[in-house]
Steps between C-alpha positions, in 0.01 A plus 500: 500500500337723759648830537492704827252753343254224434503386870415863623127538539398790275155652560345816367212736572320756289352801684350840405631700800727483786213444729389217293849358496508515879163334534620198299824489691360506849356153492800359317740642770288407792457141380876461468607676811628194663673371193648791317650842584353759245721762347336757273695672212274789384564775247289740689482530878184320633524565873234765509243300305569171704447708822175639375389151384584349853274739655210390292534108500407276773814309591628344823755741675784239448421478129495879464837520692644261242378725209633811680847341552548458134698773323248647248747768381728524201849425630619230278868496622395429864265209378778333301706528820213325687484226237875443521487444880204283481582301181452160694147598625174461312409815342217650320617785276229731371593737218268783407532753223540544132593211267854637472537533875368136564746370233795705652442363851452141383831520306683633814351218708631232262767292679423668844189299602447144598265244349243547789443871407163597362488804271185698429512753212234757539383673178269787469248435222484861398860491366491516124804281464333182638362216317322321784423178309867457399624592836266254688646209312832557663390433855407204718213676654299826486387653831167636528280692757402286794281546796703585808 
């Protein structure tokens, strides 16, 4: 029997800083811009660091606009409302934060997302409570840094 959870495409990434996280996410988001709408849950606001990063990378104006239009701030309740309104669309949900925060958001998402949803759990490798080798076994794919 295939459960709903097994049909959802789960990915993860491991990063050392917010900038590293964003550098991994930029190509991922841009490659899927026609296919998925990205929603970012983050434990800490990332708007300032993404704005700095966008001034330093060489992207097309239309791609920068896509990245700028994503809400990189911590406002989980608003993002759950967005998901509820868009539950029939293809979504890419990115969750960034501590292990406990990622688990909390994933639990809240259960039953509210459809099978065409991709979830990317973003772990910071400096966290002492992470066992990267065990965590990586739970995911279909691990995102890495790519050339933009």
